[in-house]
DOKOLVEX-828465 format. One record per residue: y negated, z, x negated of N, C-alpha, C in turn. Coordinates in steps of 0.05 Angstrom, whole numbers, padded with zeros to 5 digits, always signed. Layout:
BEGIN
YZXYZXYZX/...
END
This chain:
BEGIN
-00219+00256+01784-00240+00273+01773-00242+00298+01789/-00233+00321+01778-00234+00346+01794-00262+00355+01799/-00267+00366+01823-00292+00378+01830-00287+00405+01841/-00299+00426+01830-00295+00453+01839-00321+00464+01851/-00321+00467+01877-00343+00481+01891-00370+00469+01889/-00374+00445+01877-00400+00434+01873-00407+00414+01894/-00432+00416+01905-00442+00396+01923-00432+00399+01951/-00420+00420+01959-00409+00423+01987-00427+00442+02002/-00442+00431+02021-00463+00447+02035-00450+00469+02051/-00459+00493+02048-00451+00515+02065-00424+00526+02059/-00412+00519+02037-00385+00530+02030-00387+00560+02025/-00370+00576+02036-00371+00605+02033-00367+00612+02003/-00382+00632+01993-00381+00639+01965-00353+00649+01957/-00338+00660+01975-00311+00671+01968-00289+00651+01972/-00295+00626+01978-00275+00607+01983-00276+00585+01961/-00254+00581+01947-00253+00560+01927-00247+00534+01940/-00264+00515+01936-00260+00488+01947-00256+00469+01925/-00236+00452+01927-00232+00432+01906-00225+00405+01918/-00228+00385+01903-00221+00358+01912-00222+00339+01888/-00226+00313+01894-00230+00294+01873-00249+00273+01882/-00263+00261+01864-00285+00243+01871-00274+00216+01880/-00284+00206+01902-00277+00180+01912-00303+00167+01922/-00306+00142+01916-00330+00128+01925-00329+00122+01955/-00305+00122+01966-00302+00112+01994-00304+00134+02015/-00306+00159+02008-00305+00180+02028-00322+00204+02020/-00341+00210+02036-00359+00233+02030-00355+00254+02051/-00351+00279+02042-00349+00301+02060-00365+00325+02050/-00373+00341+02069-00384+00367+02062-00370+00387+02081/-00369+00412+02074-00357+00432+02091-00379+00451+02101/-00380+00456+02127-00398+00476+02138-00380+00497+02151/-00385+00522+02145-00369+00543+02157-00386+00560+02175/-00374+00569+02197-00386+00587+02216-00364+00603+02228/-00370+00624+02244-00348+00639+02257-00332+00622+02276/-00343+00599+02284-00329+00583+02305-00319+00556+02296/-00328+00546+02273-00319+00519+02266-00322+00514+02236/-00307+00495+02227-00311+00484+02201-00313+00454+02205/-00332+00442+02192-00338+00414+02197-00339+00398+02171/-00326+00375+02170-00328+00357+02148-00345+00333+02157/-00367+00329+02144-00385+00307+02151-00387+00286+02129/-00386+00261+02136-00389+00240+02117-00418+00234+02112/-00425+00226+02087-00452+00217+02081-00449+00191+02066/-00471+00179+02057-00469+00153+02044-00468+00155+02014/-00468+00179+02003-00468+00182+01974-00439+00182+01963/-00436+00189+01937-00410+00191+01925-00394+00212+01941/-00369+00206+01947-00355+00221+01968-00331+00237+01957/-00335+00262+01951-00312+00278+01943-00295+00287+01966/-00269+00286+01964-00251+00295+01985-00247+00325+01982/-00249+00340+02003-00249+00369+02002-00225+00380+02015/-00212+00399+02002-00190+00414+02013-00195+00443+02009/-00185+00460+02027-00186+00489+02024-00162+00497+02008/-00166+00506+01983-00144+00508+01964-00124+00530+01971/-00134+00551+01984-00116+00573+01990-00099+00568+02015/-00106+00547+02030-00093+00543+02056-00078+00517+02059/-00088+00495+02047-00075+00470+02051-00049+00469+02036/-00028+00460+02049-00002+00458+02035+00014+00435+02047/+00034+00427+02033+00051+00405+02043+00077+00417+02053/+00080+00417+02079+00104+00429+02091+00126+00408+02090/+00151+00418+02088+00174+00400+02088+00180+00391+02116/+00172+00406+02136+00177+00398+02164+00151+00402+02180/+00146+00383+02197+00123+00386+02215+00128+00408+02235/+00106+00421+02243+00109+00441+02263+00107+00428+02290/+00128+00429+02305+00129+00417+02332+00131+00439+02353/+00112+00440+02371+00111+00462+02391+00131+00458+02413/+00140+00433+02418+00158+00429+02440+00182+00414+02431/+00203+00415+02446+00228+00400+02440+00231+00377+02459/+00250+00360+02454+00255+00337+02472+00261+00347+02500/+00276+00369+02503+00284+00378+02529+00260+00390+02544/+00243+00406+02529+00221+00419+02543+00199+00399+02550/+00197+00376+02535+00177+00356+02541+00185+00340+02565/+00210+00337+02571+00220+00321+02593+00227+00338+02617/+00222+00327+02640+00231+00341+02665+00261+00337+02669/+00272+00318+02654+00300+00311+02658+00317+00320+02635/+00334+00340+02639+00351+00350+02617+00370+00328+02607/+00378+00309+02624+00395+00287+02615+00380+00262+02622/+00361+00254+02605+00343+00233+02611+00357+00206+02615/+00376+00200+02598+00389+00174+02600+00404+00170+02627/+00414+00192+02638+00427+00190+02664+00406+00183+02686/+00384+00197+02684+00362+00192+02703+00352+00163+02700/+00347+00155+02675+00337+00128+02670+00355+00107+02681/+00382+00111+02679+00401+00091+02688+00400+00087+02718/+00389+00107+02732+00387+00104+02761+00362+00089+02770/+00345+00083+02752+00319+00070+02758+00321+00040+02757/+00302+00026+02769+00302-00004+02768+00298-00013+02739/+00308-00037+02733+00304-00049+02707+00274-00055+02703/+00266-00057+02678+00239-00065+02671+00233-00092+02684/+00211-00094+02698+00204-00119+02712+00192-00139+02693/+00209-00157+02682+00199-00177+02663+00183-00198+02676/+00184-00200+02703+00169-00221+02717+00140-00212+02722/+00134-00187+02718+00107-00177+02722+00088-00189+02702/+00067-00201+02711+00046-00211+02693+00019-00200+02701/+00002-00198+02682-00025-00187+02688-00039-00204+02708/-00051-00191+02728-00065-00206+02749-00089-00190+02759/-00108-00204+02771-00130-00191+02784-00125-00192+02814/-00133-00170+02828-00131-00169+02857-00159-00163+02868/-00161-00165+02894-00186-00156+02907-00188-00125+02905/-00212-00115+02909-00215-00086+02911-00202-00076+02937/-00199-00050+02940-00187-00039+02964-00204-00045+02988/-00230-00047+02985-00248-00053+03007-00269-00072+02998/-00263-00098+02999-00283-00118+02990-00309-00118+03006/-00309-00106+03030-00333-00105+03047-00348-00079+03044/-00342-00064+03024-00356-00038+03019-00386-00043+03016/-00402-00025+03027-00431-00027+03024-00442-00001+03014/-00466-00002+03002-00478+00022+02991-00481+00044+03012/-00474+00068+03003-00476+00091+03021-00450+00096+03037/-00430+00079+03034-00406+00081+03050-00387+00102+03041/-00390+00112+03016-00372+00132+03006-00345+00121+02999/-00325+00138+03000-00298+00130+02991-00286+00110+03011/-00268+00093+03000-00254+00075+03018-00232+00090+03033/-00215+00076+03047-00195+00090+03064-00168+00094+03052/-00165+00091+03026-00139+00094+03013-00129+00123+03015/-00147+00142+03014-00140+00170+03017-00157+00183+03039/-00149+00178+03063-00165+00187+03086-00170+00217+03086/-00195+00225+03089-00202+00253+03091-00201+00267+03064/-00203+00252+03042-00201+00264+03015-00222+00286+03011/-00247+00281+03021-00269+00300+03016-00264+00326+03030/-00248+00327+03051-00244+00351+03066-00219+00367+03057/-00204+00356+03039-00180+00369+03029-00188+00392+03010/-00172+00413+03011-00179+00438+02996-00174+00435+02967/-00192+00445+02950-00189+00446+02921-00186+00476+02912/-00173+00479+02889-00172+00506+02878-00186+00507+02851/-00197+00529+02845-00211+00533+02819-00192+00547+02799/-00191+00536+02775-00173+00547+02755-00189+00555+02731/-00186+00581+02724-00198+00591+02699-00178+00586+02676/-00186+00569+02657-00166+00563+02635-00157+00587+02619/-00173+00609+02621-00166+00633+02605-00160+00657+02623/-00152+00652+02648-00145+00674+02666-00122+00690+02655/-00121+00717+02659-00100+00733+02648-00072+00724+02657/-00054+00722+02637-00027+00714+02643-00022+00684+02644/-00043+00668+02641-00039+00639+02641-00030+00630+02614/-00006+00619+02611+00004+00609+02585-00014+00587+02574/-00018+00587+02548-00036+00568+02535-00027+00539+02540/-00001+00534+02541+00007+00506+02545+00003+00496+02573/-00004+00514+02592-00011+00504+02619-00035+00487+02619/-00055+00494+02603-00079+00477+02601-00073+00450+02590/-00056+00449+02570-00047+00424+02558-00034+00406+02579/-00015+00418+02594-00001+00403+02614-00019+00393+02636/-00038+00410+02644-00057+00402+02665-00074+00379+02656/-00085+00381+02631-00104+00362+02621-00090+00334+02618/-00066+00334+02606-00054+00308+02601-00044+00295+02626/-00040+00311+02647-00031+00299+02673-00055+00292+02690/-00079+00303+02684-00103+00298+02700-00121+00277+02688/-00123+00276+02661-00139+00257+02647-00122+00233+02641/-00119+00215+02660-00101+00192+02657-00113+00167+02670/-00104+00144+02663-00088+00138+02639-00104+00141+02614/-00091+00149+02592-00105+00152+02566-00097+00130+02547/-00117+00117+02534-00109+00097+02513-00096+00112+02490/-00079+00097+02476-00064+00109+02454-00074+00097+02428/-00082+00114+02409-00088+00106+02382-00064+00108+02365/-00054+00086+02356-00030+00086+02339-00040+00085+02310/-00038+00108+02297-00053+00112+02271-00034+00110+02247/-00041+00092+02229-00027+00088+02204-00043+00100+02181/-00031+00118+02166-00045+00130+02143-00027+00129+02118/-00039+00136+02096-00024+00137+02070-00030+00164+02057/-00012+00173+02040-00015+00199+02027-00037+00199+02006/-00042+00176+01994-00063+00175+01974-00055+00184+01947/-00029+00187+01942-00020+00198+01916-00017+00177+01895/-00006+00153+01902+00001+00134+01882-00024+00124+01867/-00023+00128+01840-00044+00118+01823-00070+00133+01824/-00071+00156+01838-00096+00170+01841-00095+00197+01827/-00073+00204+01814-00071+00229+01799-00049+00226+01779/-00054+00238+01755-00034+00236+01734-00007+00249+01742/-00010+00269+01759+00014+00284+01768+00022+00276+01797/+00013+00253+01805+00017+00245+01833+00047+00239+01839/+00054+00246+01864+00080+00238+01874+00079+00209+01884/+00101+00198+01891+00102+00171+01902+00086+00171+01928/+00070+00150+01932+00054+00147+01956+00072+00143+01980/+00065+00157+02002+00080+00155+02027+00062+00145+02049/+00074+00134+02070+00058+00123+02092+00068+00135+02118/+00048+00142+02135+00054+00155+02161+00045+00138+02184/+00059+00140+02206+00052+00125+02230+00057+00143+02254/+00036+00147+02271+00038+00166+02293+00020+00158+02316/+00029+00162+02341+00013+00156+02365-00004+00181+02373/-00028+00176+02382-00046+00197+02391-00059+00188+02417/-00054+00204+02439-00066+00197+02464-00093+00212+02469/-00100+00229+02451-00128+00240+02451-00144+00221+02434/-00152+00198+02445-00164+00177+02430-00182+00160+02448/-00204+00150+02436-00221+00131+02450-00243+00120+02432/-00255+00098+02440-00279+00088+02426-00303+00102+02439/-00322+00111+02422-00345+00126+02433-00371+00114+02425/-00372+00094+02408-00396+00081+02400-00389+00053+02390/-00408+00034+02393-00402+00006+02384-00418-00002+02359/-00441+00012+02354-00457+00005+02331-00468+00030+02318/-00453+00041+02299-00428+00030+02287-00404+00035+02305/-00382+00020+02301-00358+00025+02317-00346+00052+02309/-00347+00071+02328-00337+00098+02323-00315+00104+02343/-00293+00115+02333-00270+00123+02349-00266+00153+02346/-00259+00166+02368-00253+00195+02367-00223+00199+02369/-00213+00216+02352-00185+00221+02351-00180+00252+02352/-00166+00261+02372-00160+00289+02375-00134+00295+02361/-00134+00315+02343-00110+00321+02327-00104+00351+02330/-00079+00358+02337-00072+00386+02339-00069+00398+02311/-00073+00425+02309-00070+00438+02283-00097+00441+02269/-00096+00455+02246-00120+00462+02231-00121+00448+02204/-00145+00446+02193-00148+00434+02166-00133+00451+02146/-00130+00477+02151-00116+00494+02132-00086+00490+02132/-00076+00478+02154-00047+00474+02157-00042+00447+02171/-00050+00425+02159-00050+00399+02173-00022+00387+02174/-00018+00371+02195+00005+00354+02196-00001+00329+02180/+00018+00311+02178+00016+00289+02160-00009+00272+02164/-00015+00263+02188-00038+00246+02193-00064+00259+02184/-00068+00284+02193-00093+00298+02186-00094+00302+02155/-00072+00309+02143-00071+00313+02114-00080+00288+02100/-00069+00265+02109-00076+00240+02096-00105+00233+02100/-00115+00237+02124-00143+00231+02130-00162+00247+02113/-00155+00272+02108-00172+00289+02091-00169+00280+02062/-00145+00272+02054-00140+00265+02026-00154+00240+02017/-00155+00220+02035-00167+00195+02026-00186+00182+02045/-00189+00193+02069-00209+00184+02088-00206+00157+02099/-00181+00147+02103-00178+00120+02114-00153+00118+02130/-00152+00098+02148-00129+00093+02165-00132+00066+02178/-00112+00057+02192-00115+00036+02212-00108+00047+02239/-00122+00038+02259-00116+00046+02287-00106+00021+02301/-00083+00022+02313-00070+00000+02325-00066+00006+02355/-00068-00014+02372-00065-00011+02400-00036-00018+02408/-00023+00000+02423+00006-00004+02430+00008-00023+02454/+00025-00043+02451+00030-00062+02472+00059-00058+02483/+00064-00071+02505+00090-00069+02518+00113-00077+02500/+00109-00098+02483+00131-00109+02468+00141-00092+02445/+00127-00069+02440+00138-00051+02420+00135-00021+02428/+00135-00016+02454+00131+00011+02464+00154+00030+02455/+00179+00021+02455+00201+00038+02447+00198+00046+02418/+00191+00026+02401+00188+00032+02372+00165+00050+02367/+00143+00046+02382+00120+00064+02379+00126+00092+02387/+00141+00096+02408+00148+00122+02417+00166+00136+02397/+00183+00120+02383+00201+00132+02363+00186+00145+02340/+00161+00137+02335+00146+00148+02313+00136+00176+02319/+00139+00185+02344+00131+00213+02352+00152+00233+02344/+00174+00224+02332+00196+00241+02324+00186+00263+02304/+00198+00286+02305+00191+00308+02287+00205+00305+02260/+00200+00283+02247+00213+00277+02221+00202+00295+02199/+00218+00303+02180+00208+00318+02157+00187+00302+02142/+00168+00316+02130+00148+00303+02114+00162+00287+02092/+00153+00262+02088+00165+00245+02069+00184+00224+02081/+00193+00230+02105+00210+00210+02119+00191+00190+02133/+00198+00165+02131+00180+00144+02140+00185+00137+02170/+00164+00139+02186+00165+00131+02214+00167+00100+02215/+00158+00086+02194+00161+00057+02194+00191+00050+02194/+00207+00064+02179+00236+00059+02178+00249+00066+02204/+00241+00089+02215+00252+00099+02240+00246+00080+02263/+00222+00069+02264+00214+00051+02286+00223+00022+02282/+00225+00014+02257+00231-00014+02252+00207-00032+02254/+00183-00021+02257+00159-00037+02258+00151-00047+02230/+00133-00067+02230+00127-00081+02205+00100-00072+02194/+00100-00060+02170+00074-00053+02157+00063-00077+02143/+00038-00084+02149+00025-00106+02135+00004-00095+02116/+00007-00100+02091-00011-00089+02071-00032-00111+02063/-00046-00120+02083-00066-00141+02079-00094-00133+02088/-00099-00107+02092-00125-00099+02101-00146-00104+02080/-00171-00108+02089-00192-00115+02071-00208-00091+02059/-00208-00069+02074-00226-00047+02066-00211-00021+02062/-00185-00020+02070-00169+00005+02068-00142-00003+02057/-00127+00017+02046-00101+00012+02035-00078+00020+02055/-00086+00033+02077-00065+00039+02097-00057+00013+02111/-00031+00009+02115-00023-00016+02128-00029-00016+02158/-00031-00040+02169-00034-00043+02197-00006-00050+02209/-00003-00048+02235+00022-00054+02248+00023-00083+02254/+00043-00097+02242+00045-00126+02245+00049-00135+02274/+00062-00118+02290+00068-00125+02318+00044-00121+02336/+00023-00107+02327+00000-00100+02344-00017-00124+02348/-00026-00128+02373-00045-00150+02380-00072-00144+02369/-00080-00118+02369-00107-00110+02361-00105-00086+02342/-00118-00087+02319-00118-00065+02300-00146-00063+02288/-00153-00039+02279-00179-00034+02267-00175-00018+02241/-00187-00028+02220-00189-00013+02195-00210+00008+02197/-00205+00033+02190-00224+00054+02195-00227+00072+02170/-00250+00084+02168-00255+00105+02149-00265+00130+02164/-00259+00153+02153-00267+00178+02166-00297+00182+02164/-00309+00187+02187-00338+00193+02188-00342+00223+02187/-00326+00238+02201-00328+00267+02200-00304+00280+02213/-00299+00305+02207-00277+00320+02219-00288+00347+02227/-00282+00355+02251-00292+00381+02261-00269+00397+02273/-00267+00422+02266-00247+00440+02277-00259+00455+02301/-00241+00463+02320-00250+00479+02343-00233+00504+02344/-00246+00527+02344-00232+00552+02346-00222+00557+02374/-00198+00567+02377-00187+00574+02403-00203+00596+02416/-00209+00592+02442-00222+00614+02457-00202+00633+02469/-00177+00624+02473-00157+00641+02483-00145+00659+02462/-00145+00649+02437-00134+00664+02414-00155+00663+02392/-00176+00679+02393-00197+00678+02373-00185+00681+02344/-00196+00665+02326-00186+00665+02299-00166+00643+02294/-00155+00632+02315-00136+00610+02312-00151+00583+02317/-00144+00563+02302-00156+00537+02306-00140+00522+02328/-00155+00513+02348-00142+00499+02370-00137+00470+02365/-00152+00458+02347-00148+00430+02341-00173+00419+02326/-00171+00393+02319-00193+00380+02305-00200+00354+02320/-00225+00346+02317-00233+00319+02325-00241+00304+02301/-00229+00281+02297-00235+00264+02274-00251+00240+02285/-00275+00235+02274-00290+00211+02281-00284+00190+02260/-00277+00167+02269-00270+00145+02251-00289+00122+02254/-00298+00110+02233-00316+00087+02235-00300+00061+02228/-00301+00042+02247-00287+00017+02243-00300+00000+02222/-00284-00011+02204-00293-00027+02182-00287-00057+02185/-00264-00062+02198-00255-00090+02201-00236-00091+02225/-00239-00112+02242-00221-00116+02265-00201-00138+02258/-00177-00134+02270-00156-00154+02268-00146-00160+02297/-00147-00185+02305-00138-00193+02331-00119-00217+02329/-00098-00217+02344-00079-00239+02344-00094-00264+02355/-00089-00287+02343-00104-00311+02350-00102-00318+02380/-00078-00315+02391-00074-00323+02419-00086-00303+02439/-00097-00281+02429-00108-00260+02447-00138-00261+02448/-00151-00273+02429-00181-00272+02428-00193-00299+02436/-00217-00297+02449-00230-00322+02457-00244-00336+02434/-00256-00359+02440-00268-00375+02419-00291-00361+02405/-00306-00344+02420-00329-00330+02408-00320-00305+02394/-00295-00298+02395-00283-00275+02382-00296-00249+02391/-00302-00247+02418-00314-00223+02429-00299-00213+02454/-00277-00225+02461-00261-00216+02484-00232-00218+02478/-00216-00197+02485-00188-00197+02482-00175-00200+02509/-00156-00218+02512-00143-00223+02537-00123-00201+02544/-00128-00186+02566-00109-00165+02573-00081-00175+02580/-00079-00200+02587-00052-00211+02593-00036-00215+02568/-00049-00216+02545-00035-00218+02519-00033-00190+02506/-00054-00175+02508-00054-00148+02497-00033-00130+02510/-00032-00131+02537-00013-00116+02553-00011-00087+02542/-00033-00072+02543-00033-00046+02530-00018-00025+02547/-00006-00006+02532+00007+00017+02545-00011+00041+02543/-00008+00059+02563-00025+00083+02564-00008+00107+02568/-00020+00131+02566-00005+00156+02570-00013+00170+02595/+00007+00182+02608+00003+00200+02630+00013+00227+02621/+00019+00246+02640+00029+00272+02632+00058+00271+02623/+00067+00292+02610+00094+00294+02601+00102+00271+02582/+00125+00258+02589+00134+00236+02572+00129+00209+02586/+00110+00208+02604+00105+00185+02621+00085+00166+02607/+00092+00140+02606+00074+00119+02597+00067+00101+02621/+00045+00087+02619+00037+00069+02640+00033+00041+02630/+00039+00021+02647+00033-00007+02642+00007-00015+02655/-00006-00035+02643-00031-00046+02655-00024-00074+02664/-00017-00077+02690-00009-00103+02700-00026-00113+02723/-00044-00096+02733-00063-00104+02754-00090-00093+02748/-00110-00109+02756-00138-00100+02752-00155-00111+02774/-00178-00099+02777-00199-00109+02796-00224-00113+02780/-00242-00129+02790-00269-00132+02778-00290-00123+02798/-00309-00108+02788-00332-00099+02805-00358-00103+02789/-00375-00121+02798-00400-00125+02784-00417-00100+02784/-00431-00095+02762-00449-00072+02762-00474-00079+02778/-00481-00062+02798-00504-00068+02815-00531-00066+02800/-00549-00082+02809-00577-00081+02799-00594-00070+02821/-00609-00048+02816-00623-00034+02837-00642-00052+02853/-00659-00066+02839-00679-00082+02854-00667-00104+02871/-00646-00116+02861-00633-00138+02875-00613-00128+02896/-00597-00108+02890-00575-00100+02907-00581-00076+02925/-00601-00060+02918-00607-00036+02935-00636-00039+02945/-00655-00036+02927-00683-00037+02935-00693-00010+02944/-00719-00005+02941-00729+00021+02947-00729+00027+02977/-00733+00006+02994-00733+00010+03023-00705+00018+03032/-00684+00004+03023-00657+00011+03030-00649+00038+03019/-00659+00044+02994-00652+00070+02982-00663+00093+02999/-00687+00090+03010-00698+00112+03027-00681+00116+03052/-00670+00094+03063-00653+00096+03086-00627+00111+03078/-00615+00103+03055-00591+00116+03046-00595+00146+03040/-00619+00152+03029-00626+00179+03022-00627+00196+03048/-00640+00186+03069-00642+00200+03094-00614+00203+03107/-00598+00182+03105-00571+00184+03116-00555+00206+03102/-00557+00208+03076-00543+00228+03061-00552+00256+03068/-00579+00259+03072-00590+00285+03080-00580+00293+03107/-00579+00274+03126-00570+00280+03153-00540+00288+03153/-00525+00275+03136-00496+00281+03134-00492+00309+03123/-00508+00316+03103-00506+00343+03091-00514+00365+03110/-00533+00359+03128-00542+00379+03147-00523+00384+03170/-00504+00367+03173-00485+00370+03196-00466+00393+03191/
END
C-alpha cells in the first residue's frame, strides 16, 4: 500500500517521502541541520525511504582494501610463522591479579607507575589529521568489542507486485552492544547514510527486522568471510558456508544455525549523525533494535534459562585492524556493598587518605 508524505512527523515540505504500510514497523522522520531520525511507535508502521536519495548499488562502497586493513602485505606468510591454534585451551577462571586488594589501594602492580606515565591529548579534528585516524584509534582503544552478526532480508518477495527475488544478507558489526534489558534493546553502529545505505541498513529500513547472532570460535573464519565486499545480490551465506535457519517466530530473517546464541529483533529507531569534520556529510547511523525472541543452544543454557555458559559460547571479539580476540580466561569480582564492605567510618578514613595523597 503506497504512502506518500502522510503521517511522517517533521518531514521537510520539499522532500518527497514514500514507503509502504507494514504492521510490524513504525517509523517517522525528523529532520534538522544535524540529524535525521527514524523512530518506531506502536501504531501502524509505514516504512520510510527518501525517494531522491535511496538507491540500490550494484557494489558496496568499501573504504579500505584487504592490504590497507592489514599490517601484513603478505598475511598468509606471516600467519604461517605463528603458533597453531591452541585447541587445548578451555575456558577457565583464575584469581584476580591481587586477591588481597583492599579499598583505597588503587591500581594493582601489573603496570607499575601507570598513574605517573605521560599522556597526550588528541583533538579528533585537529588540522591535517586524516579522518580515518580517529577510526583506527577508536577501534584499537575500545576493546575488546562484542560482535553483532546481523542477518537481514531484502523484503522484496511477496511484498510488491513488481518485487525482485528476495535476498538475504549476513554481516558482522563490532560497533554493537546490549544497552537495555526491559525491553531488550541492542545498539548497532552502521557506516554510511540513510540516503546511500549498504545492504544491512537498506534491509533494516525496508522491513525493520533482523536476527543478531553471537560469533563463536567454531565458525570465526566463516563469519569473517561475510565481511567481503561482495556485489549487492551476492549471498554471504554461500560465501561463508554457514547455515540459514528459517524457523524464527517473529521475523522472517534467518538466524545462523551454527550460533550458540541468537536474537530475533525489530528496529526501534534509526538515527543519523552528521560528520563534524566534513559538515554536510553523514558520518554514520545508530540503529536501536528491540529483541523479540531469544534462541540458545540447549547445552549452553542452564535449567532456569537465564545463564549462558561461556565455556560453550566461546565468543569472539574485535580489536583494532584485522585482530580478533578469544575469551578463554575470566576472573570474578563480587560487587561491594557499602554498608557491609566499606562503612561510613572506613569511608571517612579513605577520604582523608585520598586528600592527603592529592596534597603531596
